[in-house]
N, C-alpha and C positions, 0 to 999 in steps of 0.2 A: 825440453830434454824427455827422453822416454824413462817413465817412473814408474816402480812399483811402489805402491802407498800403503803403508801398513799403520792402521788406526781404528779404533774401536768407539769411545764415547764420543759426547756431543763436542768436548773441547777439540777433537780433531776436526769437526765438520768446517770452520773458516779455512783452515789449510786447505782441506781438500777442494772446497769451492775456488778458492783464490788460486790454485795451481792450475785448475781448469780454465780460469778468466784470462790467466796469462798465456795460455796456448800451449802448456804442456801436455805431453802425451801420456795419459794415466793408462797403462796397459793392463794394470790389474789392481784390485782392492784386495788385502790380506787383512783379515778381520778375526775375531774371537768367535765361537760357535753362537749360536742364539741360545737364550737364556729363558727359563720359565719365570715369569711374572705375575703379578696379581693375585687376587685369590682364587681364581681358576687356574692359576699355574700355565697360563699360555705361552707358548715359546714365542720370544719377542726378538727380532733381529736388532743388531746394534745399529745406531742411527748412522753410522757411516755406510753400511751396506744398503739403506735405504735409499741413500743418496745416489749411490753407485749406481744400483739398478734403475734409478729413474734418470739416469746419464748414460746407460747402456754400457757400462763399465763392468767386466767380468769380476766375480768374487770368489775367493778361495778362505775356507775357513779351517785350516787345518788344526789337527789336535795335536801333531808332532810336526816340530820345524826341522827336525833332521830326516825326515821321511826322504828315501830316495825320489819318490815320485815328486815332491814337493819340490827338491832341490831340481831335478830335472826340469821341472815345468818354469822354474825361473830362469835357468839356463838358457831355455829355448826361445825366452823373449828378446834377447839381444839388448837389455836393460841397459841406461847408462848411469843410474843411481836409486838405492833405495830409501825412501823417505818414510821415517819412524815418527808417528805424533799419539803417544799415549796409546799403544797397542797393548801393552801388558805382559810381555815376556822379552826376554832377552835372546837375541839373536845368534845363532851359531857363527863363527867366523867364516865357516865355508860359505855360507850364504854372502855375508859382508865381502868377501873377495870376490864375488862374482862380477857387480858391476865395476865400470873403470872408475867412478867417483865413489865407490864404495857405498856406506850408509851414512845418513845424514838424520840426526835425530833432533826434534825440537822438545826441550824440557821446561817445564812452569816454575824455574827458580834461577838464581844466579849460582850456576856452577863454580866451585865444587860444594856448595852449601845445598842441603835437602836434596840429596840424591834419593831415589826411590820412588815408591809408587804415589805417596798422597804429600807432595811438597807445597801444595797450596794451604791445605787442612793445617799441617804443622807450623808453616809460617806465621798463620794467624792464632794458634793455640800459643805460641811461643812468644806472641805481642811485638813481632817484627813491624818495623814502620815502612820498610822498602824491602821489595822483591824485584821479580823480572822474568825475563825468557833468556834461553841460551840454545844456539845449536852447536852440536858436537858433530865430530867425525867419529862414527861409532867404533868400538870395539868389542870384544866378546865380554867386558864386564860391564856391570849396571851404572850406567850415568858415567863413565870414567874416561870416556873419551877425548882427545884433544878439543879446545873450545875453538869454534868458527868465528861466531858473533853472540854478544850478550847485549842485552838492552832493558835497563833499569826502569822501574814503575814505583810509584809512591803509592802506599796503601791508605786508604782514606780510613778515617778514625773508627767508623761503624761498619766498616765493610765485610760483609760475610765471606764464606768459602765460595758460596754459589755465586755471588755477584763479582768477587776477584775472579773467580775462573773464567767468566765470560769475556772480562775486559782483556785477561791475558791471552785467552783464545785469539783476539782480534790482531793484537800486538803482535803475538806469535805467528800468524799467519804472513802478516807483513814482514816479518823477520825472516822466516823461511824461505820466501821468493827472493828476498835481497840475497840470501846466502847461496842459494841455487845459482843466482845469475852471475855473481862474483866469482864463485867458484868456477863456473864454466868459461868465464873469463881469464881465471888464472891470477884473480887478484886477492886471494885469500891465503893466508900463512897460518896454518892451524898451530896453537899453542898449548903446551900440556898444561893439565890441571895441577895446581898444587894439592896433591893428595892428603897432605898433614893437616889442610884445613876442611877436610869434607865432613860434613854431618848429614845424617839419615832420617829420612821420612817414612817410618814403616806403614805398612798396610794397616788402615784401622779397622777395627772390631767392634761390633756391637756393643760389648761390653766397656770401650774407651769412651763412651758417651755420657756413663753415669757421672754426675756432679759429685764431687768431693766438697761439702759447705764448709768444711775445716780450711779450706785454701783462702787465699786472699780474694778480696772481690774483683780485682784486676784479673787475675788468672781465671776467674769463673767467667766473666765478660768476655775474655779472648777465648775461653773453650767455646763459648755458646756461638760465637762468631765463625770458629774453625771447624766446627762439627755440623754447621747448618749447610745443606739439608740434610746430609747422611754422616754419621749414624744418627744424629743429632743429640743434644746435650739434654738428659733426662734426670728426672727422680720421681721417686714414689710420693703420691698423695692419697690418702684414704685407701690405700691398698692398690692403687691403678697409677699406671705410667702417666706422666706427663712431660712432653718435650718441650723444652723453651727455645722460642725461636728469636727473639729480640730482648735486649736486655742493656742497661746503660748504669753508670755508677751513679749512685745517689748520695747528695748531700741534704740534710735536714735545712728546711726553710730558716731564715735568721731568726733567732729568739725561740726557736722550738728544738728541744732535745728529744732524742730517741732514746728508748731504754735500750740496753745490751742484753740480748739473749742468747739462747744456744744457737749455733750456727745451723742453718737451715729453717729457722722459725720465721714465722711473718710477723713484722713488728710493727708495720703500718699498711693501709690501704689508701694509695695514692690516687688521684684522680686520673692519672696516667696508667696507673697498674699496680703491683704488689711489690712492697718493700721486704726483702729479705736479709737476715742476718748473715754475714760470712765469717770466717775464721779469724780475720784481721783487725775485728771490732768495726768494720766497714760495711756498708749495705749495698745491695744491689737491688735494681728497680726492673722487673720483669714486665716489659711491655706488650708481649706478643707470645703465646703459648698454643700447644695443642695437645689436649686431653686424648688418653687411648682411645683409640678407633673413632675419633672425631675429627673435623676439620679444624683447619688453623683458624684462631681467631685473637682478637685483642684481649689483654690480660683484664681490663676492666669488664668486658661481658662475661668471662670466665667467673669473676668474682660474684657479679649479679647472678649468674645463672646457676652457681653452685652454692651459693650464699656462704661465701669464705670468710671466715673471721681470724682477727689478730690473734696470734698466739697458737695459730695451727702450723704444721711443721712439714717441709719437705724432707724425705730421708733417701 
C-alpha cells in the first residue's frame, strides 16, 4: 500500500521497519520537530526521522497540521492510507478523508481503556495485570475511532514501562501489518467503541513522579514500574533527589519483626537494598536507584557509598 507514516518515538520504529519489510511504499514520514536534548541542548531528531533518512524516505515535520501547504502535499501523493503510531497530535478530519482507507492508528492499550498520551505508564501505575494493543479507524477525536483489531498481552509482575513498551511495540507492529492486509482484502468490519467504558491516560509531568510514602506499598511499587524511565519515581534524601528504578514488596524474614516507623523512613538495610516504611504499615524494598546527577546503581552500592543508616528518611 502507498502509506504516509506518522510517528515520533522509539515505540513507532518496529512498525515502520515492519511496513518496509512487508513491501509497503512509505511515501512520506511525518514526525514532530527536532527537540533540544542533553546538557548542551543540541537539537536531536526523533528516532523515526533517523530511520526514514537512512531508508531514503522523505520527511516532513509540520508545526501546523491544518496548514494548506501540508494538506496539498498529502493530496499530491495519491496515498492509500495514513498510518499513525505515537505521533503525538490529533489529526484533522480533512486529512483523514484524503486516502481511500482513511487513517489507521496503532494504540498501546485495549481501547476504550487508557485513551491518551501515556497508556503504558498509567496501565502499570494502576496495577493492571493485562493490557494490549489496538488498531482503530481514526476519526478527529482522541483514540475514539472504531476498533479494527485488538490483541491482549499479559503484564509480567515486575515489568517496567520501559520494558512493556518494547514488548508492545513489537506486538503492535505485527498487528498493524495484519490490519492493513485484512483491510485491503475487505476482511475487516470496524466496530464502535463503548465510549461509556473509556478511561484516560493523561500526559505525565515531572511532578507526577514524586512518591507519596503515605500510600500503600503496592501502590508505590506500581508507581516505580510505571514511571520508569520517565519522569522517574523520586524522593528527596539529604536535600537531593533520588530516583527509584527498581523495587519490590518486602516481607520480614520468619521470626524477625521490623519496627513500624513514619512513612518514608528507612527501617532496615537488607543485603539486596533499602527497606522503607509505607503508609499501610507494609514495607518496600528498593533494589536499584539513581542519585541526582549520578548514574543508576544498585541500592546496596548507594548504601555503602553514602553510608546510609536506618532511621534516615525519604521525603
